[in-house]
C-alpha positions as CSV (number, residue, x, y, z in Angstrom):
1,M,90.5,75.0,96.7
2,V,90.2,78.4,98.8
3,H,91.1,77.3,102.0
4,T,94.6,75.8,101.2
5,D,95.4,79.2,100.4
6,A,98.2,80.4,102.5
7,R,96.4,83.4,103.2
8,F,93.2,81.8,104.2
9,S,93.2,81.5,107.9
10,A,94.8,85.0,108.8
11,A,92.4,86.6,106.5
12,I,89.3,85.1,107.8
13,E,90.0,85.4,111.4
14,R,90.9,89.1,110.7
15,A,87.7,89.7,108.7
16,V,85.6,87.7,111.7
17,S,87.5,89.9,114.3
18,E,86.5,93.0,112.8
19,I,82.8,92.4,112.0
20,E,82.5,91.4,115.5
21,V,83.5,94.7,117.0
22,H,80.1,95.7,115.6
23,T,77.7,93.2,116.6
24,D,76.8,90.9,119.4
25,A,76.6,88.0,116.8
26,E,79.4,84.8,116.8
27,V,80.5,84.2,113.9
28,V,82.1,81.0,113.1
29,V,83.6,79.8,109.4
30,V,84.2,76.2,108.7
31,A,86.1,75.3,105.5
32,A,85.7,71.6,104.4
33,P,87.0,69.9,101.2
34,C,83.7,68.3,99.9
35,S,80.6,67.6,101.8
36,G,79.4,63.9,101.8
37,S,80.9,61.0,99.6
38,Y,80.2,60.9,95.9
39,A,81.5,57.1,95.7
40,D,78.3,55.5,94.5
41,L,78.3,58.1,91.2
42,A,82.5,56.8,91.4
43,W,81.6,53.2,91.2
44,L,78.3,53.9,88.8
45,G,80.7,55.1,86.2
46,A,83.2,52.5,86.5
47,G,80.6,49.6,86.0
48,I,79.9,51.8,83.0
49,V,83.4,52.0,81.8
50,A,83.5,48.2,82.3
51,I,80.1,47.4,80.2
52,V,81.7,49.6,77.5
53,V,85.4,47.4,77.5
54,L,83.0,43.9,77.6
55,A,81.3,45.3,74.7
56,F,84.4,46.2,72.8
57,L,86.1,43.2,73.7
58,V,83.2,41.0,72.5
59,W,82.1,43.1,69.4
60,S,85.5,44.3,68.0
61,P,86.6,43.3,64.8
62,V,89.9,42.3,66.7
63,V,89.8,38.9,68.1
64,F,90.8,38.9,72.0
65,D,91.4,35.4,73.9
66,A,88.2,35.5,75.9
67,V,89.8,33.5,78.8
68,W,91.3,37.1,79.8
69,F,87.6,39.1,79.1
70,P,87.2,38.8,83.2
71,V,90.4,40.2,84.2
72,D,90.3,43.2,81.4
73,V,86.8,44.1,82.9
74,L,87.3,43.9,86.4
75,A,90.8,45.2,86.1
76,T,89.7,48.5,83.9
77,G,86.7,48.7,86.1
78,A,88.6,48.7,89.5
79,F,90.7,51.3,87.9
80,V,88.3,53.8,87.3
81,G,86.5,53.5,90.3
82,W,89.8,54.2,92.4
83,A,90.7,57.2,90.1
84,L,87.0,58.6,90.5
85,T,87.1,57.9,94.5
86,R,90.5,59.3,94.8
87,W,89.4,62.7,92.6
88,P,85.9,63.2,93.2
89,R,85.8,66.2,91.3
90,L,85.8,64.2,88.2
91,V,82.2,63.1,89.2
92,V,80.8,66.0,91.3
93,A,78.9,67.4,88.4
94,A,77.1,64.1,87.6
95,A,75.6,64.8,91.0
96,G,73.3,67.4,89.8
97,A,72.4,70.6,91.8
98,A,69.8,69.0,94.1
99,R,72.4,66.6,95.7
100,R,75.3,69.0,96.1
101,A,73.2,71.4,97.7
102,R,71.4,68.7,100.2
103,Q,75.1,67.1,101.1
104,V,76.3,70.7,102.0
105,R,73.2,71.4,103.7
106,Q,73.7,68.3,105.5
107,G,77.6,69.1,106.4
108,A,76.6,72.5,107.8
109,L,74.2,71.5,110.3
110,A,76.3,68.8,111.6
111,A,79.4,71.3,111.5
112,F,77.0,73.9,113.3
113,T,76.4,71.1,116.1
114,E,80.4,70.2,116.4
115,E,81.5,73.6,116.6
116,N,78.9,74.5,119.1
117,V,77.5,77.6,117.5
118,H,74.4,77.4,119.4
119,A,75.6,77.3,122.5
120,T,76.3,81.5,122.7
121,A,74.3,83.0,125.4
122,E,71.7,85.0,123.4
123,R,71.8,81.9,120.2
124,T,73.3,84.4,118.1
125,G,75.7,82.5,116.8
126,L,76.0,82.3,112.7
127,L,77.9,79.3,110.6
128,V,79.5,80.2,107.9
129,Y,80.1,76.7,105.9
130,V,82.5,76.6,102.9
131,S,82.5,73.5,100.9
132,A,85.0,73.6,98.3
133,L,84.5,70.7,96.3
134,E,80.8,71.7,95.5
135,G,82.1,75.4,95.2
136,R,79.2,76.2,97.9
137,V,78.9,78.5,101.1
138,E,76.1,77.8,103.4
139,L,74.7,80.1,106.0
140,I,73.0,78.6,109.4
141,P,72.3,81.0,112.0
142,D,71.0,80.5,115.1
143,H,67.4,80.9,116.7
144,G,68.3,84.5,117.8
145,L,69.6,85.7,114.8
146,L,66.5,84.4,112.8
147,G,64.0,86.0,115.3
148,K,65.7,89.2,114.5
149,I,66.8,89.4,110.8
150,P,64.0,89.0,108.2
151,G,64.4,85.7,106.0
152,A,64.1,88.1,102.9
153,K,67.6,89.5,104.1
154,W,69.6,86.1,104.5
155,N,68.2,85.0,101.0
156,A,69.3,88.2,99.5
157,L,73.2,87.8,101.0
158,H,75.3,85.9,98.6
159,V,78.7,84.6,100.0
160,R,81.1,83.6,97.6
161,A,84.3,81.7,98.1
162,D,86.2,81.2,95.0
163,T,89.0,83.3,96.3
164,V,90.0,84.3,99.3
165,D,89.3,87.8,98.8
166,E,86.2,87.0,97.8
167,L,84.8,85.1,101.1
168,V,86.6,88.1,103.3
169,A,84.0,90.3,101.2
170,G,81.2,88.2,101.5
171,I,82.0,88.0,105.1
172,H,81.9,91.9,105.4
173,R,78.6,91.9,103.6
174,L,77.5,89.6,106.3
175,G,78.9,91.9,109.0
176,G,77.0,94.7,107.8
177,L,73.6,92.9,107.7
178,L,74.5,91.5,111.6
179,A,75.2,95.1,112.7
180,A,72.4,96.6,111.4
181,H,70.1,94.2,113.4
182,V,71.9,92.6,116.2
183,P,74.2,95.4,116.9
184,A,77.3,95.4,119.4
185,T,75.7,96.0,123.1
186,A,77.7,96.7,126.2
187,L,77.7,93.1,126.8
188,N,79.4,92.3,123.8
189,E,82.0,89.7,124.2
190,D,83.8,87.3,122.3
191,Q,82.5,83.6,123.1
192,I,83.7,81.7,120.2
193,G,87.3,81.9,118.6
194,N,87.6,83.8,115.5
195,A,89.9,81.3,113.8
196,P,88.5,79.4,110.8
197,R,87.9,75.9,111.3
198,L,89.7,73.8,108.7
199,R,88.4,70.2,108.0
200,T,90.3,67.4,106.3
């Protein structure tokens, strides 16, 4: 996961500091290991495995003691469910792109409020939300930026976070867009700290 890289915090803080010299926008980076829960899919997978185990016990040419069927099925299902909730990467692909995008969006909107990105004087805050498990970066601009930067410009901007260097490059591209549409003025001040916020 990109935010576990030892260089992450220092590199992101430096990149944000560099781009904010040229814009009145306030960039806040939040990195989360995942957005939301995939526990329902984990336990669905566990149920499927339990049914398969039961079918094997019932129809296998090898004769098993039926007294132990409930124990075997429950133990197998519980172990698989525990393993899949412990390592959600095993099931996140099964969630589908639409659900992953929805959960990341919801996580980003929550972080936007939690980190007070909306609290800048001119409403020029921008959240860069990195969700590692889903491999997605979500941008949430405040109203002051939406009024100055056309939607097509946001849509054309792709920020990836497979590596720290890739994320830093994306932040610098973002900085170019902000500087072009919301350039720094004499009132430019750092209203929100530049260090990334790390979720656990």
